[in-house]
ZAROGU-436726 format. One record per atom (N, C-alpha, C, CB): residue in one letter; x, y, z. Coordinates in pm, whole numbers, plus 50000, padded with zeros to 5 digits. Atoms other than C-alpha are relative to their C-alpha. Glycine has a CB too. Example, Ala and Ser with C-alpha at 12.3 -4.5 7.8 and 13.67 -1.06 7.14 Angstrom:
A500894988150000A512304955050780A500905012050000A499015000350125S499184988149994S513674989450714S499235010950073S500415004649858
***
This chain:
M499754990250108M631243065493977M501235004350008M499165011249999G498484996949983G634633076293899G499715017150013G501174994049844N499734985449972N635943112093974N499565010649876N501635001350029S500024994350138S635723122893601S498475004149993S500504988749876C501244997650019C631973122893646C499375009550105C499384987849992V500454989349912V631683147193919V500025013749959V500694999650110K500014987350062K630473180193812K499595011250108K499014999749876R500694991049916R629973213594003R499895011749893R500805003750146Y500354988950108Y628113240393789Y500105014450085Y498294997449929S499854984549975S628833277393814S498945006149969S501025006749932K501264990750031K626163303793827K500455011949915K499285005950140C499714987150067C626233332993596C499695010350078C499345001949880E500174987749902E624733354593861E499964993950137E498595009349973D499725005449863D625023352994228D498354997950057D501065012250103V501245005349929V622093335894388V500034998250146V499654987349947S499785000749832S623213337794755S498925006650046S501365007250066H500934991749954H620423360894811H498624996749956H500345012649965L501215005850073L617553339894621L498944999550122L500324983849925P500945000949905P614593345294831P499364987350034P499135007949969Q500755011850000Q612653316294983Q498914999649925Q499654996750115S501104999950064S610203304694775S498824993650070S500244994549885P501075004749915P607033302294989P499004992749923P499365011150072E501095006650051E604303278994935E498805007849941E499574992350099N501094989750044N601853306694900N500225005549859N499985012450100L499734998450141L603553310794572L499884989449911L501195004349983C499885011250067C603143275794461C498674990650024C501324993750043H501245007549981H599373265594464H499574997649880H498985006250076V500565003050118V597573247694197V498674995850011V500724991149936S501335006049970S593863241894148S499654987749982S499165005249943S500465012650000S592313211794223S499004995749911S499614997650110T501155004150096T589853214393945T500754994049894T499035012049945N499435009650106N592333199693712N500524987450057N501145006349923S499685011649926S592583163993754S501294995049985S499184990349972N498615004150021N596043162093624N500945006550101N500435003449857K499334991549930K597173184293901K499894993750154K499435014949976I500205004149871I597913176994272I499925014950097I501294989150039A500064987949923A596733201094542A499444993750137A499025012449929S500455002449887S596343190794894S500565010050140S500304985950006A499834990949899A596453205895230A501074995250107A498665002450061A498825003649898A599973195095366A500535012850078A501324993349915A499644987849913A601863219895596A500305012749906A501354996550093V499784988450066V602393255395451V500955007650076V498815007149974V499154991849901V605533273195551V500465012649925V501314991650057G499324987150082G607183307295466G498935009649983G500644996349846S501034988050025S605413339695358S500695005149875S499835012650132P499604991650147P605563357895018P501215008550016P498785010849947P498904991750001P608943374894950P499205014749956P501284993949891S500324985150067S608493413194891S500464999649859S500815013250078F499734999350164F608353419494505F499695013849962F499014989449905T500324988350072T608823449594323T500675001549868T500285011150079V499205000050132V609943459593981V501165005550003V499405006149897D498624995749969D612703479094138D501124989450020D499935007850119A499205011449987A614083446194241A500454990549893A499434993350080L499715006150122L613873430693915L501085005949915L498874999749929A499254991550084A615853459493748A501464995750029A499715015550028A498575004449969A619043444093928A500514988949915A500114995550142F499425012450075F619003414693695F499865001049849F499274986850046S499864995250146S619093431793348S498804994049913S501484995149936L501175002950080L615603422693249L499165010049922L499204994350080K500684990450058K613603439793007K498585002450043K500064997749872S501294997149988S610443455693118S499215002449906S499875007950063F500774995050122F608083453992851F498545006150022F499854988349903A501384994749976A604983477092788A499154990549928A499775015149950L500745008450030L601963458592715L499555002349855L499074999650094N500234997450106N601273475192412N501184996349887N499635012350013D499095005750097D604603464692248D499994984149997D501405005150031L500245014450022L603813427792337L499124997349907L499614993650107K501175003650107K600593430992157K500525001949869K498665009250013Q499454996050118Q602273446891870Q501204988949950Q500535015050023A498995012550045A605063417791874A499304989049970A501034995350107S500775011950024S602253390691854S498725001949918S499654994150129K501424995050099K599693408991615K498564999750113K499684985549839N501094999449903N597483414591943N499604987150045N498855006849947F500285013749968F597843379792050F499364990349893F499155000450111N500635006350116N596703366791721N500054983350012N500795005349864R499885014550020R595593328691696R500824993849921R499044995649966E498965006350085E597983326091412E501254999350068E500205007249873Y498655002349936Y600673331391661Y500134992050148Y500595014150017F499975008149879F599463308691934F500904987449986F498574995750035L498785010649977L602013283592073L499384988750095L501465007750080G500475009949893G600183265392372G499195007450076G501074993550087E500814995149886E598173268092682E500184990150116E498465001549960G499765006749886G598783256993030G499065005850114G501495000950032E500734996849875E597513262393396E500295014650012E500484991450133F499754986149976F598973299393392F499375008649879F501575002450015G500494990650108G597613310693054G500534993249870G500585016050019C499735001350134C598183312292684C501395004149948C499035007149934V498764995650032V601573313192507V499975004049853V501024989750032F499834996050148F602233332992180F501215002549947F499355010849971K498584997150047K605013336791956K499895017249952K500484987949855G499714986550033G606323372291906G501325003749934G499915007250114W498784997050069W609023391991722W500415012550038W499894999549859I499394987749965I611323416691846I501435002849963I499915001250132D498844997650038D614333435891762D501114993150113D500055015149979K498985008549912K617563414991898K500745009150093K501114992149909N499134989849942N619283447492026N499235008750100N500605008949888T501024990249924T616393470792132T498854993450066T499385010449903F501265006849954F613683445992204F498785007349957F499974998650152V501184992850029V611233468592056V499164990149878V500455016449947P500845010250076P608523450591849P500385000849855P498405002650017S499614998650154S609753440991463S498824992149932S501634992949957R500815004150107R608003428691156R500254983050030R500535007049836P499955013349993P607123390791157P501214992649902P498584995549966G498905004150072G610283371691059G501125008149986G499654997049888T498984992249983T612583398491133T500555000850146T499635012049951G499584998749855G614733402691457G500114984350065G498805009950085I500245014349933I614213373391712I498774996450027I500634998350120G501455006349981G611243351291757G500304998350167G499624983049895V500055003649863V610223349492131V498554995050043V500445012150084A501195004749952A607483332292339A499595009150109A500094986050041I500724992249914I605113352392513I498874993550092I499445009849920K501065006349946K603353336192792K499055012050099K500664986850085K500704989649962K600163356592902K498984994750112K499355006649877L500675003149870L598363352793256L498454999749962L500365011850121K501304999950007K594823343693237K499325009550069K499594989350030P500814990449940P592503372193340P499384997350156P498915001749901N500515002649858N591713373593718N500554988450062N498554998450004S499425013049951S593823344193800S501175000750102S500494992349880F499144996949897F595233348294142F501254989050008F499155000750132Q498965009549989Q596923314294114Q501215001649894Q499364986449987G499394999750087G598543323493801G501015011450028G499215000149896H499214988449960H599823357793951H501154992550111H498905012950075Q498955004449914Q601673337794222Q500934990549940Q499484994450115E499125006550093E603213313893975E500985009849907E499074991749910W499454989250067W604143343093772W501145007250080W498915009249966L499244992849914L605863359794064L501254988550015L499125004750146T499045009549957T607863327094163T500864998649857T499254985150061E499155002850116E608743321593795E501135010649946E499064997649892V499254988650041V610193355793715V501015002150125V499005013449967T498984997649906T611883356394055T501114991149979T499524998850132Y499135012250007Y613753323693982Y500915002849874Y499104985549986L499324999450120L614573328493617L500805011849992L499134999249892A499284988450001A615723363393678A501434999250055A499265009350071Q498735005949931Q618673347893877Q500864990749961Q499744995450100L499525012550034L619303316893722L500594999549841L498814989850026R499655000750163R621283312093368R500574987149999R501115012149932H499155013550051H622283278493236H499374995549848H499754985350125E500315004950152E622283263092880E498894992850007E501084991149928N501385010650029N619423238292977N499005005850085N500174982350045L501324992149953L617093264393134L499635009549901L500165007950136V500614992750105V614843283492912V500495015250059V498204996949984K499434987349973K616183320192897K498885010649993K501155003149902L500934988649992L614033349093019L500555010649949L499565003350126I499714988550044I614033378792840I499605010750075I499615001049889G500744989349941G611633400593016G498624995450075G499685010049886Y501035002149946Y608433405493179Y499055014949972Y500364995450146C500834987750017C605333428793160C499044998950145C499034999749836L500794999049891L603613440293485L499115014949972L500994999550140E500494988850034E600993465093382E498664997350030E500295004249869G501295002849955G597713469093563G499744987750052G499165001949909D500265012749963D596123436993591D500724988649906D498534998850001E499415009050099E598273421793314E501264994650061E500275007149864R498675006949939R601143397293398R500344993649882R499864989250134L499555008650120L603213383393098L501574996950034L499795008649843I498525004049990I606563366193078I500324998249849I500324985550095V499484999650126V608893369092772V501234989149990V500425014749970Y499085008250000Y611093339792679Y500784998749878Y499514989650037E499495003550138E613463327492396E499014989949965E501564994749991H500965009550053H611323308192157H500724987049967H499285005749875M499485013450032M611993270692141M499264996849879M499824989150115Q500575003850130Q611333260291783Q499094988049991Q501084997749911R500535015549987R610333223591839R498944998350091R501084990150048G501015000449911G608113230592123G500124989550116G498844997949926S499865011449899S607453206192395S500564985349976S498744998150047L499595016749995L608863170192439L498854992849993L500754994750135D501145008249985D605513160192520D499324999949874D499115004450109N500775000850150N604213170492160N500644988149923N500245015149900H499075007050075H607063149792009H499714986450028H501395003750027L500235013149952L606183119892216L498654994949979L500294999450136F501265004649997F602703117792221F498905006349902F499635001550131R500854992650081R601083140691972R499724990749865R500685014649969S500365007650119S599153119791677S500985006749881S498285001349967G499444996050135G601293121191367G501325002550004G499415011449943A498744993649969A604583130291533A501004989349962A500135004950155L498835008650060L607823116791373L500634993950130L501185009349906S499285008049903S609693089991594S501455008450011S500144983149946I498814994649973I612533106491767I501374988950011I499745007650129P498955010450006P615963087691716P500554996550138P501155004649909W499635003149871W617353067792010W501135009150057W500394986050004A498694992249967A620763089691994A499305015150057A501165002149841T500644985849956T618503121592016T499384999050143T498745004949893R500675002449882R616563107692306R501054999750129R499204986549981V498835000949902V619713100492513V500495014050017V501224990349948N499554984149951N620803137792449N499165008650064N500375008449892I501004991049922I617573152092551I500224993750148I498264999049940A499815002149870A617793131292866A501175005850082A500024987650008I498904992849924I621373143192930I499485015550020I501494999349911D500294987049987D620153179192873D499065002950101D499595004949886V501204999049881V617213175893138V501054997450103V498504987549999A499485004849869A619543157893392A500955013350018A500844983349999R499204989649963R622143187193334R499315014150059R500775002549884G500874988949961G619393213993390G499744997450154G498595000449908V500305004049866V618263195993710V501194999550096V499384987049995T498815000549902T621803189493847T500385014450023T501294991549942F499384984649963F622703227193816F499065006850105F500075010949854L501044993849899L619483237594013L500464992150122L498264997549960H499395006449896H620583209094270H501275005550061H500234987849960S498474995649935S624123221894303S500015013050036S501274998649902L499564986649944L623603257294383L500245001350145L499035009849968E499404998049845E624743270694711E498665001750068E501145014750031I501155000949956I621123276694778I499014989949904I499585014050015Q500535012850102Q619473242894621Q498595005849955Q499794982650091V501304998050053V616453247594399V499384988149950V500025009449900I500705011750053I613963219194355I498865004849900I499394991450122Y500834997450112Y612213220494018Y498464996550035Y500544991649877R501535001649940R608963202394165R499064996149881R499395015050072D501135002450089D607193198193836D500704993549864D499125014649971L499395006850115L609423177493599L499284990149920L501094993850042K500955006050100K607533164893298K500245001649857K498755005150022A499954998150144A607423160992923A499885013249960A499044992849935G500654987850046G605393189692899G500775012050037G498625001250053N499164988949955N607873213193074N501355000349941N500154999750143V498725000350080V610813201692852V499735006649861V500554984749982L500024994050135L611043225292561L501504995649896L499885017650032L498815003850120L613303216692233L500195011449899L499564985949902N499854989650087N614913241392013N500074993849854N501245008450040S499985006550143S615533234291624S501084987549996S500455012049882D498845011350005D618553211691712D499634988150118D501675007950039F500505009349887F616483191491963F500815000250137F500034985349947K499424996749878K618463207692242K499075002550103K500825010649987A501094999649909A616413204992551A500235009750119A499734986250048K499944990549893K615623231292823K498644997050101K500035015949932L501085000849920L613543232793145L499315013249981L500364996950141S501034986649980S610613258093146S499044998450119S498995002549864D501015000249904D607873267293353D500574997050153D498994989349954F499635000049853F609323275793713F499055003450110F501025008850017G501014994749907G606193285893873G499784990350131G498615001849917L500085007849893L606343254994105L501174998150082L499584988849961A498575001349943A610053256094201A499995005750138A501125007849910R499814993149876R611093263994535R501354995250057R498794997450101N498795001249948N614163263494750N500054985850095N500305013750079G500115012249909G615183231494917G500695001550140G500654987749929P499825001349837P616283220595277P501575008449989P500054979850078A498644991749973A619293243495413A500504992550131A499775018350029G499195005649876G621913232495666G500084984549998G499295004650142N500015017249969N621493195595810N498554997549965N500384994350183D501365004850032D617753195495708D500014989649886D499115011949960T500405009950114T616663165695483T499165002649909T499534989350040H501054996550104H613753181495332H499385011150050H498964989249968V500764988649970V611273210195345V498474993450008V500235012449881S501345004350018S607613205595425S499155009749920S499394997650131T500684992950092T605303218195175T498744995949968T500655000749897R501075005550055R602203221195021R500204989549895R499295009749952V499705010050097V601823191294779V499205006349863V499444984050055V500504995550122V601593204894430V500804993749881V500045015349997G499225006650107G602713191894081G499004994849902G500944988350055T500825008150117T601383165293824T499984986250055T500755000149837Y500085015349975Y600053131493904Y500674990049933Y498854996249986G499435010850060G602053103193821G501545004550000G499334996749854Y498714996149991Y605483122093822Y500365005650137Y500255009449897A499694997049870A605483133294182A500514987050100A498725006750054A499435010449912A607453112194437A499004994550098A501175005650077P501105008249921P605223088494648P500085007850142P500374981750014E500044994549853E606533102694989E499905014950013E501274996050076Y500174987250011Y606113138594862Y498485000250014Y500625006249874V501204999350017V602573131194773V499364995850138V499644992449885A500545004649889A601873112895105A500135008150146A500534987750006T499524994549885T603753135395342T500045014449987T501254994850033G499754986150041G604353169795181G501625002450016G499075010650096R498744997649982R607923162795246R500985000349862R500404990150097L499454996450142L610033176794943L501634997950029L499565017649946S498524999150002S613683170194883S500545000349865S500634988650072A499495003150128A615983167794576A499904987749937A501145002250000K500465013650051K615223131094559K498754998649936K499964991250101S501285001850077S611663139494468S500235005249862S498785007450068D499734998550121D612983154994163D500654986349916D500855011550005V499375013750055V615063123194083V498804991749969V501024991750112Y501135007050046Y611903104494093Y499315004449883Y499134999550095S500624996350103S610193123593872S500685001549849S499525010950044F499245004050147F613123121993612F500014986049957F501535003450002G500515014050037G612613083993630G498824997649936G499894992850102V501494999550069V608953089893523V500415005749861V498755011050086L499714992950146L610263112393239L500704989649913L501025014250011L499385009250083L612603086293123L499254989849937L500934994350064I501005010750060I609943060093072I499165006849886I498954994050118D500704993650119D607893085992866D500985001949881D499405014250041L499174996550118L611073093592659L500434987349925L501285008250044F499265011350080F612463058292583F498914988849972F501344993450090S501115011450014S609223038492586S499045006349867S498964997950168G500824993350094G607363064892373G498354997650047G500384993949846R501105000949953R604423056892585R499865007750137R499744986950003R500184992149876R602683075492879R500434992050124R498515004350016A499715007549916A604583066193182A499094992950096A500745005650048E501095005249927E601333061693385E499384987249946E499015010050009E500475012950044E600223033493156E501124990750023E499544999949853V499075011549946V603723015093185V499854996350132V501375003049988L500215005449870L603593016993539L499004993250062L500105007550063R501205007749997R600063006593537R500134986649956R499025005849927S499745012550052S601152976493344S500904993650078S500425000449872C498915007949909C603852968093588C499204995550142C501465011350040R500755001749890R600992965993858R500515003150144R499634987749993N499704995649850N603032968194172N501205008349980N500304987150113K499044988350006K605192999894163K501364995850073K499345013450072S499025004349899S607282984994455S500774987149915S499174995150159L499245012150047L608402956194241L500495000349877L499284988950005I499474995750148I609412973393903I501374993250010I500135018249966D498385001250023D612642959593784D500385000149839D500604984650072K499474996650116K614742964893488K499434989849863K501574999450027W500425007350112W613312934693274W498735004849963W499974985850024K501404994250033K609832949693309K500035010349894K499365006450123M499844988850074M611052982693195M500704998749863M500655008850078L499745003450151L612832966192882L499064998449903L500604989349989R501055004450086R609802952192761R499115013049930R499054990450091F500614990250053F608632987292696F500675008849930F499435005450078M499024992450046M611743002192557M499425001349848M501504993550024S500284996850145S610913019292194S501264995849940S499615015749965T498845004750063T613372997592000T499765002249850T500304985150037G500004999750148G614142993091641G499955012349939G498994993149949Q500124987450064Q614613030291599Q501215004449877Q500015010150121D498715001250066D618153029491449D501044996650052D500335009149952G499005008149959G621483018491452G500785004750134G500904998849886E499514994349855E622393038391794E499424990950092E499525015750039Y500505007849910Y620173014591972Y500674986150012Y498694999249973T499315011449960T621812984592141T499104993150129T501585004550040K500555004849888K620362960392400K500795003750126K499854986149985R499304995949862R623062969692670R499655014950015R501764997750000K500394986849978K622263007492629K498535000150055K500145008149870A501345001549948A618582996792680A499904996450148A499324989749922Q499815005649868Q619602978792984Q500385011450084Q501054988750005V499414986249935V621433009993113V499045008050064V500635009449899I501184989749990I618473032193080I498844992750097I499345003849834A500845006949907A616253005893241A500384998450136A499774988349956E499294999349848E618473001493547E499925014250070E501664996349990L499904988149955L618743036893575L498585004750059L500535008349893I501294996849961I614893041593575I499634993150126I499084997049896V500635007149880V614363014793839V500575006050106V500194985050010K499364989849887K616943033794064K499365011750040K501255005249961C500634987349961C615173066594022C498584998450065C499905008949877L501445002849961L611773050294102L500204992650130L499134991149887Q500245004649886Q612763037994430Q499055004450114Q500974999650036V500914995849908V610193039394679V500535008350116V499364988850047N499284994349902N612583047994940N501025011849947N500704988950068P499024991350066P614343080494852P501195001950035P499665010549994K498664999849992K617353074295006K500784988649914K500304999250142K499555010350091K617923043894767K500045006449856K499034987050007R500154993150151R617393068194471R501535006049988R498595014349987P498714991950024P620833083894308P499585014650011P500704996949852D500194982850012D621353120894326D500185001949840D501385010750100M499914998250148M621153137493999M501335002549927M499215010849970N498655002450061N624893138993955N500454987149943N500905002850091E499665013550060E625153101993934E499154996349897E499964989350095V500995000050140V622173103093705V500675002749879V498855010850002L499234992550121L623893126093461L501274991949973L500465016450039C498985004450043C627123107593491C499664986249929C500934999750105T500615011650071T625283074793390T499905001449853T498654997450050L500574997350122L623793090493093L501285004749906L498815011150017E498974995050081E626963107692977E500884988249962E500785011150071Q499145011250009Q628813074792988Q499364992149873Q500044991250143L500475005950119L626443062092723L500255008749870L498544997350019Q499414992450125Q627563091292494Q501424995949975Q499985015950020T498855001650005T630973083192577T500484986849937T500375002250115T499905014150079T630603046092473T499615000949855T499044988750065K500454997450145K629033058492146K501445006649924K498505012249997A498824994250049A632103080092092A501214990649968A500405009750095R498965008750021R634583053392150R499674989749887R500324993450127T500545009750108T632483028491908T500395006449870T498354997650008H499904992250151H632533055291636H501744999949964H499305019650012S498664996350025S636213062391679S500874984949942S500655007050153M499455012250032M637093024391657M499674994649876M499714991350090S500765003850127S634963019091341S500765006049885S498465005450000
***
């Protein structure tokens, strides 16, 4: 890769004191068959957490009654989705004062509400607020505030109008996403993950999948759901030993087998996400069709590419994506590219498109 592709991302807030994200904060229930939960080594201990500590990050501490008012008491009419943590509702607040506003006025927000008596959800809530309070990037969902009142735990984000990428790829009746838009989404996600990996204290996202990628009205993609994120290895360490959590099919094989987590684990997950994005089929279905994951090659990947979408699609571009997927899915993590290399490859596709348009 040329030097022009090398990027170093600056952070809007100092994260040098970002606390270690212990595995006690990152547990997932084994009752969900799509989730991973095994007894690998557990390291660290929960960081001390107080509302006073959050005040340093200019977050709004919402009163529960205000969030009820903003969402019509969490009315089903405002329901956006549901996950392990709980339900997400749309709400309306004044853009300056953040007080509840009438529907359709002020700014729309997404309000994630913890399921009652969910200790697992409390742990992930703590992790998510801790990270997003300190991280700012155009491809990370923006955290506006939180609510910690009695047993209630809520998080307030910017509202992403088009919802999750998963819905656009796999929901029945969803319109096909143009090839060029898919490339842009891949670049947005790669920029978000590259930012996390390039921080002074590296952050490993650990749950990269289509359901955690949100899209705004212009299909700009942002990473959401940081409940399973954790700090990466420090110094000369190559990995951290953790409890194995995440989503089956997306988690890197060495992580599932040993609990050893590194930035290359996110790279593997990104490769799986690319299959979802460019085939329009569930990656697990595609990989199952390839039979032996260790023998995946670009020609097998090309067979599953979602072709015939628009004039932006070319066989050469599909080959580049297929080759990138194969590199990301290498069984040996040392053979996978880092996210900066992945981002560079994807951005070159955009550059090629721009050159082609300027010559026409």
